[in-house]
C-alpha positions as CSV (number, residue, x, y, z in Angstrom):
1,X,0.1,-30.5,-36.4
2,X,-0.1,-33.6,-34.2
3,X,3.6,-34.1,-34.5
4,X,4.3,-30.5,-33.5
5,X,2.1,-30.9,-30.4
6,X,3.8,-34.1,-29.5
7,X,7.3,-32.6,-30.0
8,X,6.5,-29.6,-27.7
9,X,4.9,-31.8,-25.1
10,X,7.8,-34.2,-24.9
11,X,10.3,-31.3,-24.8
12,X,8.5,-29.9,-21.8
13,X,8.8,-33.2,-20.0
14,X,12.6,-33.1,-20.3
15,X,14.3,-31.4,-17.4
16,X,16.3,-28.2,-17.7
17,X,18.4,-26.7,-15.0
18,X,15.7,-24.4,-13.7
19,X,13.0,-27.1,-14.0
20,X,14.5,-29.7,-11.8
21,X,11.8,-29.3,-9.2
22,X,9.0,-29.7,-11.8
23,X,10.7,-32.8,-13.1
24,X,10.9,-34.2,-9.6
25,X,7.2,-33.8,-9.2
26,X,6.6,-35.4,-12.6
27,X,8.7,-38.4,-11.5
28,X,6.8,-38.6,-8.2
29,X,3.5,-38.5,-10.2
30,X,4.7,-41.4,-12.4
31,X,5.8,-43.5,-9.3
32,X,2.5,-42.6,-7.6
33,X,0.4,-44.0,-10.5
34,X,2.7,-47.0,-10.7
35,X,2.5,-47.8,-7.0
36,X,-1.3,-47.4,-7.0
37,X,-1.8,-49.7,-10.0
38,X,0.7,-52.3,-8.6
39,X,-1.0,-52.2,-5.1
40,X,-4.5,-52.7,-6.7
41,X,-3.4,-55.6,-8.9
42,X,-1.6,-57.4,-6.0
43,X,-4.3,-56.9,-3.4
44,X,-7.2,-57.8,-5.7
45,X,-5.3,-60.8,-6.9
46,X,-4.7,-62.0,-3.4
47,X,-8.3,-61.3,-2.5
48,X,-9.6,-63.1,-5.5
49,X,-7.3,-66.0,-4.6
50,X,-8.7,-66.1,-1.1
51,X,-12.3,-66.0,-2.3
52,X,-11.7,-68.8,-4.8
53,X,-9.8,-70.9,-2.3
54,X,-12.6,-70.5,0.2
55,X,-15.1,-71.4,-2.5
56,X,-13.2,-74.5,-3.4
57,X,-13.1,-75.5,0.2
58,X,-16.9,-75.0,0.6
59,X,-17.9,-76.8,-2.6
60,X,-15.4,-79.5,-1.9
61,X,-17.3,-80.6,1.2
62,X,-20.7,-79.5,-0.1
63,X,-22.0,-80.3,-3.6
64,X,-22.6,-77.8,-6.4
65,X,-26.3,-78.3,-6.2
66,X,-28.7,-79.8,-3.7
67,X,-32.2,-81.1,-4.5
68,X,-34.8,-81.2,-1.7
69,X,-38.6,-81.7,-1.5
70,X,-41.1,-79.3,0.1
71,X,-43.0,-82.4,1.3
72,X,-40.1,-83.5,3.5
73,X,-37.9,-86.6,2.8
74,X,-37.5,-87.8,-0.8
75,X,-39.1,-91.2,-1.0
76,X,-38.3,-92.0,-4.6
77,X,-34.7,-90.8,-4.8
78,X,-33.7,-93.1,-7.7
79,X,-36.5,-91.7,-9.9
80,X,-35.6,-88.1,-9.0
81,X,-31.9,-88.8,-9.8
82,X,-32.9,-90.3,-13.1
83,X,-34.8,-87.2,-14.1
84,X,-32.1,-84.8,-13.0
85,X,-29.4,-86.9,-14.9
86,X,-31.1,-86.0,-18.2
87,X,-30.4,-82.2,-17.6
88,X,-27.4,-81.0,-19.6
89,X,-24.4,-80.1,-17.4
90,X,-25.1,-82.7,-14.6
91,X,-22.1,-84.9,-14.0
92,X,-22.9,-87.0,-11.0
93,X,-25.4,-87.4,-8.1
94,X,-25.6,-89.0,-4.8
95,X,-28.3,-89.3,-2.0
96,X,-27.7,-87.7,1.4
97,X,-29.2,-87.8,4.8
98,X,-28.5,-85.3,7.5
99,X,-29.2,-85.3,11.2
100,X,-27.8,-84.2,14.5
101,X,-26.7,-86.3,17.5
102,X,-24.7,-86.2,20.7
103,X,-21.5,-88.2,20.4
104,X,-19.8,-89.5,23.5
105,X,-16.5,-91.2,24.1
106,X,-14.6,-92.2,27.2
107,X,-12.9,-88.8,27.3
108,X,-15.9,-86.5,26.6
109,X,-18.9,-85.6,24.5
110,X,-19.9,-83.1,21.9
111,X,-22.7,-82.3,19.4
112,X,-22.2,-83.6,15.9
113,X,-23.8,-82.9,12.5
114,X,-24.1,-86.3,10.8
115,X,-24.3,-86.9,7.0
116,X,-25.4,-90.2,5.7
117,X,-23.8,-91.0,2.4
118,X,-23.0,-93.7,-0.1
119,X,-19.2,-93.6,-0.3
120,X,-19.1,-94.8,-3.9
121,X,-21.4,-92.1,-5.1
122,X,-20.2,-89.3,-2.7
123,X,-16.6,-89.3,-4.0
124,X,-18.0,-88.5,-7.5
125,X,-19.9,-85.5,-6.2
126,X,-17.8,-84.0,-3.4
127,X,-14.1,-84.2,-2.6
128,X,-14.4,-85.7,0.9
129,X,-12.5,-88.8,-0.3
130,X,-9.4,-86.6,-0.9
131,X,-9.5,-85.2,2.6
132,X,-9.3,-88.4,4.6
133,X,-6.3,-88.2,6.9
134,X,-6.6,-91.6,8.6
135,X,-8.7,-94.8,8.0
136,X,-10.9,-95.0,5.0
137,X,-14.2,-93.7,3.7
138,X,-15.0,-97.2,2.4
139,X,-15.3,-98.3,6.1
140,X,-18.8,-96.9,6.0
141,X,-19.8,-99.9,3.9
142,X,-18.3,-102.4,6.3
143,X,-21.1,-104.6,7.7
144,X,-18.9,-106.5,10.1
145,X,-19.1,-105.2,13.7
146,X,-20.6,-101.8,14.7
147,X,-21.5,-99.2,12.0
148,X,-18.5,-97.1,11.0
149,X,-18.3,-93.3,11.6
150,X,-15.8,-90.9,9.9
151,X,-15.2,-87.8,12.0
152,X,-13.6,-84.5,11.5
153,X,-10.1,-84.4,12.7
154,X,-10.7,-81.6,15.3
155,X,-13.7,-83.4,16.7
156,X,-11.8,-86.6,16.9
157,X,-9.0,-84.8,18.7
158,X,-11.6,-83.3,21.2
159,X,-13.1,-86.7,21.9
160,X,-9.6,-88.3,22.0
161,X,-10.6,-91.1,19.7
162,X,-8.6,-93.0,17.0
163,X,-9.7,-95.3,14.2
164,X,-10.9,-98.6,15.6
165,X,-12.2,-97.1,18.9
166,X,-15.9,-97.0,19.8
167,X,-18.2,-94.1,20.5
168,X,-21.9,-93.7,21.2
169,X,-24.4,-91.6,19.2
170,X,-27.6,-90.4,20.9
171,X,-30.2,-89.1,18.5
172,X,-33.1,-87.1,19.9
173,X,-35.9,-88.6,17.7
174,X,-36.4,-91.9,19.5
175,X,-39.6,-93.7,20.4
176,X,-42.3,-92.1,22.6
177,X,-42.7,-93.5,26.1
178,X,-44.7,-92.5,29.2
179,X,-41.6,-90.6,30.3
180,X,-41.4,-88.7,27.0
181,X,-39.3,-89.2,23.9
182,X,-36.4,-91.6,24.5
183,X,-33.2,-90.9,22.6
184,X,-31.9,-93.5,20.1
185,X,-28.5,-94.9,21.0
186,X,-26.1,-96.4,18.5
187,X,-22.7,-97.7,19.2
188,X,-20.3,-96.8,16.3
189,X,-16.7,-97.5,15.5
190,X,-14.4,-94.8,14.3
191,X,-13.6,-95.7,10.7
192,X,-11.4,-92.7,9.9
193,X,-10.9,-89.0,10.2
194,X,-10.9,-86.2,7.6
195,X,-9.6,-82.6,7.4
196,X,-11.1,-80.0,5.2
197,X,-8.9,-77.1,6.5
198,X,-12.1,-75.4,7.7
199,X,-12.6,-75.5,11.5
200,X,-16.4,-75.3,11.2
201,X,-16.5,-78.6,9.4
202,X,-13.6,-80.4,11.1
203,X,-14.9,-79.7,14.6
204,X,-18.5,-80.7,14.4
205,X,-19.2,-83.0,11.4
206,X,-19.2,-86.7,10.7
207,X,-20.1,-89.2,8.0
208,X,-22.2,-92.4,8.3
209,X,-23.5,-95.0,5.9
210,X,-27.0,-94.4,4.5
211,X,-28.6,-97.3,6.4
212,X,-27.2,-96.2,9.8
213,X,-28.2,-92.6,9.1
214,X,-31.7,-93.6,8.2
215,X,-32.0,-95.5,11.4
216,X,-30.9,-92.5,13.5
217,X,-33.1,-90.0,11.5
218,X,-36.1,-92.3,11.7
219,X,-36.6,-92.5,7.9
220,X,-38.2,-95.2,5.8
221,X,-36.0,-97.8,4.0
222,X,-35.5,-95.8,0.7
223,X,-36.0,-92.2,1.9
224,X,-33.3,-89.5,1.9
225,X,-33.3,-85.9,2.9
226,X,-31.6,-84.5,-0.2
227,X,-29.8,-85.4,-3.4
228,X,-26.4,-83.8,-4.0
229,X,-25.4,-83.0,-7.6
230,X,-22.1,-82.2,-9.3
231,X,-22.2,-80.1,-12.5
232,X,-19.6,-79.7,-15.2
233,X,-19.1,-76.0,-14.9
234,X,-19.3,-74.6,-11.3
235,X,-19.9,-71.1,-12.6
236,X,-23.1,-72.1,-14.5
237,X,-24.5,-74.0,-11.5
238,X,-27.4,-71.6,-11.2
239,X,-28.5,-72.3,-14.8
240,X,-28.4,-76.0,-14.3
241,X,-30.3,-75.6,-11.1
242,X,-33.1,-73.7,-12.9
243,X,-33.3,-76.4,-15.6
244,X,-33.5,-79.2,-13.0
245,X,-36.2,-77.2,-11.1
246,X,-38.3,-76.8,-14.2
247,X,-38.0,-80.5,-15.0
248,X,-38.8,-81.9,-11.6
249,X,-41.7,-79.5,-10.9
250,X,-42.8,-77.2,-8.1
251,X,-42.6,-79.9,-5.4
252,X,-38.8,-79.8,-5.4
253,X,-36.5,-77.0,-4.5
254,X,-33.0,-76.9,-6.2
255,X,-30.4,-74.6,-4.7
256,X,-26.9,-74.0,-6.0
257,X,-23.7,-73.3,-4.0
258,X,-24.1,-69.6,-4.5
259,X,-27.5,-69.5,-3.0
260,X,-26.5,-71.7,-0.1
261,X,-23.6,-69.3,0.8
262,X,-25.0,-66.1,-0.7
263,X,-24.4,-64.0,2.5
264,X,-20.8,-65.0,2.7
265,X,-20.0,-64.3,-1.0
266,X,-22.0,-61.1,-1.1
267,X,-20.0,-59.8,1.8
268,X,-16.7,-60.8,0.1
269,X,-17.8,-59.1,-3.1
270,X,-18.7,-55.9,-1.2
271,X,-15.3,-56.0,0.6
272,X,-13.5,-56.4,-2.8
273,X,-15.3,-53.3,-4.1
274,X,-14.3,-51.3,-0.9
275,X,-10.7,-52.3,-1.3
276,X,-10.7,-51.2,-5.0
277,X,-12.2,-47.8,-4.0
278,X,-9.7,-47.3,-1.1
279,X,-6.6,-48.2,-3.2
280,X,-7.8,-46.0,-6.1
281,X,-7.2,-43.1,-3.7
282,X,-3.5,-43.7,-4.1
283,X,-3.9,-43.1,-7.9
284,X,-6.0,-40.0,-7.1
285,X,-3.1,-38.6,-5.0
286,X,-0.8,-39.2,-7.9
287,X,-3.3,-37.4,-10.1
288,X,-3.2,-34.4,-7.8
289,X,0.6,-34.4,-8.3
290,X,0.1,-34.4,-12.0
291,X,-2.2,-31.3,-11.7
292,X,0.4,-29.5,-9.7
293,X,3.2,-30.4,-12.0
294,X,1.3,-29.3,-15.1
295,X,0.2,-26.0,-13.5
296,X,3.8,-25.3,-12.6
297,X,4.8,-26.0,-16.2
298,X,2.0,-23.7,-17.5
299,X,3.3,-20.9,-15.1
300,X,6.9,-21.6,-16.2
301,X,6.0,-21.7,-19.9
302,X,3.5,-18.7,-20.1
303,X,5.9,-16.8,-22.4
304,X,6.4,-19.8,-24.6
305,X,2.6,-20.3,-24.9
306,X,2.1,-16.7,-25.8
307,X,4.8,-16.9,-28.5
308,X,3.2,-20.1,-29.9
309,X,-0.2,-18.4,-30.0
310,X,1.3,-15.3,-31.7
311,X,2.9,-17.6,-34.3
312,X,-0.6,-19.0,-35.1
313,X,-1.0,-22.0,-32.8
314,X,-4.6,-22.7,-32.1
315,X,-6.2,-22.9,-28.6
316,X,-6.9,-26.6,-29.1
317,X,-3.3,-27.2,-30.0
318,X,-2.1,-25.6,-26.7
319,X,-4.6,-27.7,-24.8
320,X,-3.4,-30.9,-26.6
321,X,0.3,-30.1,-25.7
322,X,-0.4,-30.2,-22.0
323,X,-3.0,-33.0,-22.3
324,X,-0.4,-35.1,-24.1
325,X,2.1,-34.3,-21.4
326,X,-0.2,-35.6,-18.6
327,X,-1.2,-38.5,-20.8
328,X,2.4,-39.6,-21.1
329,X,2.8,-39.5,-17.3
330,X,-0.4,-41.5,-16.8
331,X,0.4,-44.1,-19.5
332,X,4.0,-44.6,-18.3
333,X,2.9,-44.9,-14.7
334,X,0.1,-47.3,-15.6
335,X,2.4,-49.5,-17.7
336,X,5.0,-49.7,-14.9
337,X,2.3,-50.4,-12.4
338,X,0.8,-53.2,-14.4
339,X,4.2,-54.8,-15.1
340,X,5.4,-54.6,-11.5
341,X,2.0,-55.8,-10.2
342,X,2.0,-58.8,-12.4
343,X,5.7,-59.4,-11.5
344,X,5.0,-59.3,-7.8
345,X,2.0,-61.7,-8.2
346,X,4.2,-64.1,-10.2
347,X,6.9,-64.1,-7.5
348,X,4.3,-64.7,-4.7
349,X,2.8,-67.5,-6.7
350,X,6.0,-69.2,-7.7
351,X,8.2,-68.9,-4.6
352,X,5.5,-69.1,-1.8
353,X,7.3,-66.3,0.1
354,X,4.6,-65.7,2.7
355,X,3.3,-68.6,4.6
356,X,0.0,-68.6,6.5
357,X,-0.9,-70.4,9.8
358,X,-2.7,-73.6,8.9
359,X,-4.9,-73.4,12.0
360,X,-6.3,-70.0,10.9
361,X,-6.6,-70.2,7.1
362,X,-7.7,-73.0,4.8
363,X,-4.5,-72.5,2.7
364,X,-0.8,-72.7,3.7
365,X,0.4,-69.8,1.5
366,X,-1.0,-66.6,0.1
367,X,-3.2,-67.6,-2.8
368,X,-2.8,-65.5,-6.0
369,X,-5.4,-65.4,-8.8
370,X,-4.8,-62.8,-11.5
371,X,-8.0,-62.0,-13.3
372,X,-7.5,-60.3,-16.7
373,X,-10.7,-58.4,-16.3
374,X,-9.6,-56.9,-13.0
375,X,-6.2,-55.8,-14.4
376,X,-8.0,-54.2,-17.4
377,X,-10.4,-52.3,-15.1
378,X,-7.5,-51.2,-12.9
379,X,-5.5,-49.9,-15.9
380,X,-8.5,-48.1,-17.4
381,X,-9.4,-46.5,-14.1
382,X,-5.8,-45.3,-13.6
383,X,-5.8,-43.8,-17.2
384,X,-9.2,-42.1,-16.7
385,X,-8.1,-40.5,-13.4
386,X,-4.8,-39.3,-14.8
387,X,-6.3,-38.0,-18.0
388,X,-9.0,-36.2,-16.0
389,X,-6.2,-34.6,-14.0
390,X,-4.8,-33.0,-17.2
391,X,-8.0,-31.1,-18.1
392,X,-7.7,-28.1,-15.8
393,X,-4.0,-27.4,-16.5
394,X,-4.6,-27.8,-20.2
395,X,-7.6,-25.4,-20.1
396,X,-5.5,-23.0,-18.0
397,X,-2.8,-23.0,-20.6
398,X,-5.2,-22.5,-23.5
399,X,-6.6,-19.4,-21.7
400,X,-3.2,-17.5,-21.8
401,X,-3.5,-14.3,-23.7
402,X,-0.4,-13.5,-25.8
403,X,-0.6,-9.7,-25.3
404,X,-0.9,-9.9,-21.5
405,X,1.8,-12.6,-21.2
406,X,4.3,-10.7,-23.4
407,X,3.6,-7.3,-22.0
408,X,5.5,-8.3,-18.8
409,X,8.6,-9.5,-20.7
């Protein structure tokens, strides 16, 4: 029986002279499904690529995890790092000090967020060593002459300073005097510049050695503000953070990169869902075409349906004939859409056709990240929508009464 239903269904899909218009609508339906699926795959792949590119930029400058103390600065950083190192998944750690200051040069001044780091340990935790554009990060350990300072490229351009030139740092937490709190002043030498590709970092951030940062922040000899941690699997950072938190106790707070940037990534996730729903409407329009095409076929084949029923065809068989017809349209459209979508993604990934302005985006070309799970969901949603579109026409065909249909012939 199934072969009979498939035979009739496929026969109805073939065009006859008086069914050219119906066949055209069928072709438009297939193309509509294919275009919708292709658009969804390409757009979501680009969006996922942007999200992962932005994530890599953020966790390249920042660590996967950060350990801080509710009591303020961490006085026993080495002991804390030794405890955290025993947690599975931890790859590397480094102490960090952060403070703010006013930086002045002969050409101007600006606010700057300063991070005190140990260069040898920092390059194992963050990728700042790979982003140096001039000078060297190792200059932070140079004890000859003034302390070295590595600035963001945009900030260095604003101050019009080059490696080897001197600047002044004014920190607000200086000694108390009868005239109020006096700022701490440190003369530093530009040891290099870095570029992360993100304006927020490159325009207002700089790196100092740990001892210089302690002096500016007013910390004791061994104290640090936080400990940065790199984990083996960035996607399981929250699990490692929970294990470190339970090991160190309630005095310490451990936050992963997702918590530190939860508003940004929550907004990106919501936007991705909105894009998916919006582009699914293209498939819905194609499904409406499928409904209209099948209804027209039912109207055209009313006499044939009546004859089939008179010859003993069951109502369920008539429903399956038109259900299979719509299913063929949906499956062909979905397969074409998936193949064309993956093909377009591969072309964009391989040939870098579309370039992006480097002063606006942190990447030079459109990033593509094809996620098999997304492709599967897109294909399933397209099939569900197109199969749902076949239900009413199939039900309408099954309701044809042979006596009434043939009485007009």
